ZAMARGU-4260 file (C-alpha; in steps of 0.2 Angstrom, whole numbers, plus 5000, padded with zeros to 4 digits):
<rodrens>
0) 5041/4922/5010 | 5056/4919/5021 | 5073/4925/5015 | 5090/4927/5023 | 5102/4941/5022
5) 5111/4934/5007 | 5095/4932/4997 | 5091/4951/5001 | 5108/4956/4996 | 5107/4946/4980
10) 5090/4953/4975 | 5097/4970/4978 | 5112/4967/4967 | 5101/4959/4953 | 5089/4974/4954
15) 5104/4985/4950 | 5111/4974/4936 | 5094/4971/4928 | 5088/4989/4930 | 5072/4985/4939
20) 5075/4999/4950 | 5072/4992/4967 | 5081/5004/4979 | 5078/4996/4996 | 5071/4980/5003
25) 5063/4979/5021 | 5061/4962/5029 | 5043/4967/5035 | 5031/4981/5034 | 5035/4989/5051
30) 5053/4991/5047 | 5048/5002/5032 | 5036/5014/5041 | 5049/5027/5047 | 5055/5030/5029
35) 5037/5028/5022 | 5031/5042/5034 | 5045/5054/5028 | 5041/5050/5010 | 5022/5053/5013
40) 5026/5070/5022 | 5036/5076/5007 | 5024/5069/4994 | 5014/5080/4982 | 5002/5066/4979
45) 4999/5049/4986 | 4990/5033/4979 | 4986/5018/4990 | 4979/5001/4986 | 4978/4990/5001
50) 4970/4973/5006 | 4964/4978/5023 | 4969/4996/5027 | 4976/4995/5044 | 4992/5005/5038
55) 4980/5020/5035 | 4977/5022/5053 | 4995/5020/5059 | 5008/5034/5063 | 5016/5033/5045
60) 5000/5041/5038 | 4998/5054/5051 | 5007/5067/5040 | 4994/5065/5027 | 4979/5067/5038
65) 4986/5081/5049 | 4996/5091/5037 | 4992/5102/5023 | 4979/5094/5011 | 4987/5085/4996
70) 4979/5074/4984 | 4977/5056/4991 | 4968/5042/4982 | 4964/5026/4992 | 4957/5010/4986
75) 4950/4998/4999 | 4941/4982/4997 | 4922/4982/4998 | 4918/4974/5014 | 4899/4973/5008
80) 4904/4962/4993 | 4897/4945/4990 | 4902/4933/5005 | 4909/4921/4992 | 4922/4933/4985
85) 4940/4934/4987 | 4939/4944/5004 | 4931/4929/5012 | 4944/4917/5005 | 4958/4929/5011
90) 4951/4929/5028 | 4950/4910/5028 | 4968/4909/5022 | 4974/4920/5036 | 4965/4908/5049
95) 4977/4894/5044 | 4991/4904/5054 | 4981/4915/5065 | 4967/4905/5074 | 4958/4921/5080
100) 4955/4926/5062 | 4942/4922/5049 | 4932/4929/5035 | 4920/4940/5045 | 4934/4947/5056
105) 4943/4953/5040 | 4927/4961/5034 | 4924/4970/5050 | 4942/4976/5050 | 4940/4983/5032
110) 4924/4991/5037 | 4932/4999/5052 | 4946/5006/5041 | 4933/5012/5028 | 4924/5021/5041
115) 4940/5029/5047 | 4944/5035/5030 | 4927/5042/5027 | 4930/5053/5043 | 4947/5058/5036
120) 4938/5063/5020 | 4926/5073/5029 | 4940/5084/5035 | 4950/5083/5019 | 4941/5085/5003
125) 4958/5081/4994 | 4956/5062/4999 | 4947/5051/4987 | 4941/5035/4994 | 4935/5021/4982
130) 4932/5002/4985 | 4935/4987/4974 | 4930/4969/4973 | 4945/4960/4965 | 4958/4948/4972
135) 4972/4958/4980 | 4988/4949/4985 | 4999/4965/4987 | 4999/4983/4994 | 5005/4998/4984
140) 5009/5015/4991 | 5014/5027/4977 | 5020/5045/4978 | 5028/5057/4967 | 5045/5052/4975
145) 5043/5033/4974 | 5033/5018/4978 | 5032/5004/4991 | 5026/4987/4986 | 5022/4973/4997
150) 5017/4955/4991 | 5006/4946/5004 | 5010/4928/5008 | 4994/4917/5006 | 4993/4912/5024
155) 5002/4928/5032 | 4997/4945/5037 | 5004/4959/5027 | 5014/4965/5042 | 5025/4950/5041
160) 5028/4952/5022 | 5043/4960/5014 | 5042/4978/5006 | 5052/4984/4992 | 5054/5002/4986
165) 5057/5010/4969 | 5062/5027/4965 | 5051/5039/4955 | 5050/5038/4936 | 5061/5052/4928
170) 5051/5068/4927 | 5047/5075/4910 | 5056/5091/4905 | 5046/5094/4888 | 5028/5092/4884
175) 5030/5085/4866 | 5039/5069/4873 | 5021/5062/4877 | 5023/5064/4896 | 5009/5071/4907
180) 5011/5085/4920 | 4996/5077/4930 | 4999/5073/4948 | 5002/5055/4945 | 4993/5040/4938
185) 4975/5037/4943 | 4972/5021/4953
</rodrens>
Protein backbone atom coordinates (compact mmCIF):
# COMPACT_ATOMS: atom_id res chain seq x y z
CA UNK A 1 0.00 0.00 0.00
CA UNK A 2 1.60 3.26 -1.08
CA UNK A 3 0.12 6.42 0.29
CA UNK A 4 1.28 9.99 0.50
CA UNK A 5 1.07 12.36 3.44
CA UNK A 6 -2.29 13.84 2.37
CA UNK A 7 -3.86 10.39 2.37
CA UNK A 8 -2.51 9.63 5.87
CA UNK A 9 -3.81 12.96 7.11
CA UNK A 10 -7.19 12.30 5.52
CA UNK A 11 -7.35 8.81 7.04
CA UNK A 12 -6.60 10.26 10.49
CA UNK A 13 -9.26 12.94 10.06
CA UNK A 14 -11.85 10.41 8.89
CA UNK A 15 -10.96 8.18 11.83
CA UNK A 16 -11.74 10.97 14.26
CA UNK A 17 -14.93 11.97 12.46
CA UNK A 18 -16.28 8.42 12.19
CA UNK A 19 -15.16 7.31 15.63
CA UNK A 20 -13.10 4.34 14.45
CA UNK A 21 -10.48 5.36 17.00
CA UNK A 22 -7.25 5.22 15.01
CA UNK A 23 -4.90 7.37 17.06
CA UNK A 24 -1.70 7.16 15.06
CA UNK A 25 -0.51 5.97 11.67
CA UNK A 26 3.02 4.87 10.87
CA UNK A 27 4.31 4.59 7.32
CA UNK A 28 6.03 1.24 8.06
CA UNK A 29 6.62 -1.12 10.98
CA UNK A 30 10.07 0.16 11.86
CA UNK A 31 8.77 3.66 12.54
CA UNK A 32 6.35 2.31 15.17
CA UNK A 33 8.87 0.28 17.17
CA UNK A 34 9.96 3.00 19.64
CA UNK A 35 6.34 3.63 20.67
CA UNK A 36 5.60 -0.09 20.62
CA UNK A 37 8.53 -0.80 22.97
CA UNK A 38 7.27 1.85 25.41
CA UNK A 39 3.73 0.43 25.32
CA UNK A 40 5.01 -3.12 25.82
CA UNK A 41 7.15 -2.04 28.78
CA UNK A 42 4.09 -0.48 30.48
CA UNK A 43 1.60 -3.20 29.54
CA UNK A 44 -0.04 -5.46 32.11
CA UNK A 45 -0.75 -8.08 29.42
CA UNK A 46 0.17 -8.58 25.76
CA UNK A 47 -1.43 -10.55 22.90
CA UNK A 48 0.40 -11.04 19.60
CA UNK A 49 -0.66 -12.58 16.29
CA UNK A 50 2.05 -12.48 13.63
CA UNK A 51 2.64 -13.92 10.18
CA UNK A 52 6.34 -14.72 10.68
CA UNK A 53 7.41 -13.53 14.12
CA UNK A 54 10.58 -11.58 13.36
CA UNK A 55 9.31 -8.67 15.46
CA UNK A 56 9.40 -10.92 18.55
CA UNK A 57 13.20 -11.04 18.35
CA UNK A 58 13.69 -7.28 17.92
CA UNK A 59 14.46 -4.59 20.49
CA UNK A 60 10.80 -3.55 20.76
CA UNK A 61 10.02 -6.81 22.57
CA UNK A 62 13.08 -6.79 24.84
CA UNK A 63 11.11 -5.25 27.75
CA UNK A 64 8.82 -8.29 27.74
CA UNK A 65 11.55 -10.90 27.74
CA UNK A 66 13.92 -9.17 30.16
CA UNK A 67 11.52 -7.44 32.56
CA UNK A 68 9.14 -8.63 35.23
CA UNK A 69 6.94 -11.48 34.00
CA UNK A 70 3.56 -10.46 32.63
CA UNK A 71 1.01 -12.52 30.71
CA UNK A 72 2.00 -12.73 27.04
CA UNK A 73 0.08 -14.79 24.49
CA UNK A 74 1.73 -15.36 21.11
CA UNK A 75 0.20 -16.92 18.01
CA UNK A 76 2.69 -17.96 15.32
CA UNK A 77 2.04 -19.86 12.09
CA UNK A 78 2.66 -23.60 12.24
CA UNK A 79 5.79 -24.15 10.11
CA UNK A 80 5.10 -27.89 10.01
CA UNK A 81 1.67 -27.51 8.43
CA UNK A 82 0.85 -29.05 5.05
CA UNK A 83 3.16 -27.63 2.35
CA UNK A 84 0.12 -26.72 0.22
CA UNK A 85 -1.25 -24.30 2.82
CA UNK A 86 -1.32 -20.53 3.01
CA UNK A 87 2.20 -20.33 4.50
CA UNK A 88 3.66 -21.70 1.26
CA UNK A 89 1.48 -19.36 -0.81
CA UNK A 90 2.64 -16.39 1.29
CA UNK A 91 6.28 -17.37 0.70
CA UNK A 92 5.64 -17.63 -3.04
CA UNK A 93 3.90 -14.22 -3.03
CA UNK A 94 6.88 -12.62 -1.32
CA UNK A 95 9.21 -14.13 -3.92
CA UNK A 96 7.60 -11.85 -6.54
CA UNK A 97 9.31 -8.80 -5.03
CA UNK A 98 12.14 -10.46 -3.11
CA UNK A 99 14.05 -12.90 -5.36
CA UNK A 100 15.86 -14.48 -2.42
CA UNK A 101 12.58 -15.52 -0.85
CA UNK A 102 10.34 -18.54 -1.24
CA UNK A 103 8.05 -20.94 0.64
CA UNK A 104 10.82 -22.90 2.34
CA UNK A 105 12.66 -19.80 3.54
CA UNK A 106 9.47 -18.44 5.13
CA UNK A 107 8.91 -21.79 6.88
CA UNK A 108 12.51 -21.77 8.11
CA UNK A 109 12.12 -18.24 9.49
CA UNK A 110 8.86 -19.09 11.25
CA UNK A 111 10.52 -22.22 12.67
CA UNK A 112 13.49 -20.17 13.96
CA UNK A 113 11.15 -17.65 15.59
CA UNK A 114 9.11 -20.47 17.12
CA UNK A 115 12.31 -21.97 18.57
CA UNK A 116 13.25 -18.53 19.93
CA UNK A 117 9.86 -18.18 21.63
CA UNK A 118 10.10 -21.67 23.12
CA UNK A 119 13.39 -20.64 24.76
CA UNK A 120 11.78 -17.44 26.03
CA UNK A 121 8.90 -19.51 27.43
CA UNK A 122 11.36 -21.74 29.31
CA UNK A 123 12.55 -18.68 31.24
CA UNK A 124 9.14 -17.05 31.57
CA UNK A 125 6.16 -19.27 32.35
CA UNK A 126 3.87 -16.25 31.75
CA UNK A 127 4.45 -16.68 28.00
CA UNK A 128 1.84 -18.78 26.20
CA UNK A 129 2.92 -19.86 22.71
CA UNK A 130 0.44 -21.33 20.27
CA UNK A 131 0.45 -22.04 16.56
CA UNK A 132 -2.16 -21.69 13.83
CA UNK A 133 -2.71 -22.76 10.24
CA UNK A 134 -5.02 -20.13 8.83
CA UNK A 135 -4.45 -17.40 6.23
CA UNK A 136 -2.89 -14.39 7.89
CA UNK A 137 -2.68 -11.09 6.08
CA UNK A 138 -2.11 -8.90 9.11
CA UNK A 139 -0.29 -8.52 12.43
CA UNK A 140 -1.92 -7.55 15.71
CA UNK A 141 -0.09 -6.56 18.87
CA UNK A 142 -2.61 -5.77 21.61
CA UNK A 143 -2.04 -4.60 25.17
CA UNK A 144 -4.21 -3.20 27.90
CA UNK A 145 -3.17 0.27 26.67
CA UNK A 146 -3.96 -0.14 22.97
CA UNK A 147 -3.36 -2.12 19.80
CA UNK A 148 -1.07 -1.99 16.76
CA UNK A 149 -2.51 -3.34 13.52
CA UNK A 150 -0.50 -3.99 10.35
CA UNK A 151 -2.10 -5.17 7.12
CA UNK A 152 0.39 -6.96 4.88
CA UNK A 153 0.52 -6.24 1.16
CA UNK A 154 0.27 -9.40 -0.94
CA UNK A 155 3.79 -9.12 -2.38
CA UNK A 156 5.40 -7.06 0.40
CA UNK A 157 7.18 -7.93 3.60
CA UNK A 158 5.40 -6.76 6.73
CA UNK A 159 8.25 -4.38 7.51
CA UNK A 160 7.17 -2.29 4.50
CA UNK A 161 3.53 -2.17 5.58
CA UNK A 162 1.79 0.70 7.38
CA UNK A 163 0.81 0.38 11.04
CA UNK A 164 -2.20 1.95 12.73
CA UNK A 165 -2.83 2.19 16.45
CA UNK A 166 -5.97 2.25 18.54
CA UNK A 167 -6.43 3.36 22.14
CA UNK A 168 -7.67 0.89 24.75
CA UNK A 169 -11.33 0.23 25.18
CA UNK A 170 -12.85 2.05 28.12
CA UNK A 171 -12.33 0.17 31.31
CA UNK A 172 -15.37 -1.05 33.19
CA UNK A 173 -16.13 0.62 36.47
CA UNK A 174 -18.93 -1.67 37.58
CA UNK A 175 -19.31 -5.44 37.33
CA UNK A 176 -23.05 -5.50 36.48
CA UNK A 177 -22.42 -3.76 33.16
CA UNK A 178 -21.30 -7.05 31.69
CA UNK A 179 -17.63 -6.13 31.54
CA UNK A 180 -14.97 -8.61 32.53
CA UNK A 181 -12.06 -7.88 34.80
CA UNK A 182 -9.93 -10.48 33.03
CA UNK A 183 -6.50 -9.48 31.70
CA UNK A 184 -7.78 -9.01 28.17
CA UNK A 185 -9.26 -11.15 25.43
CA UNK A 186 -7.89 -14.59 24.67
CA UNK A 187 -6.26 -14.90 21.27
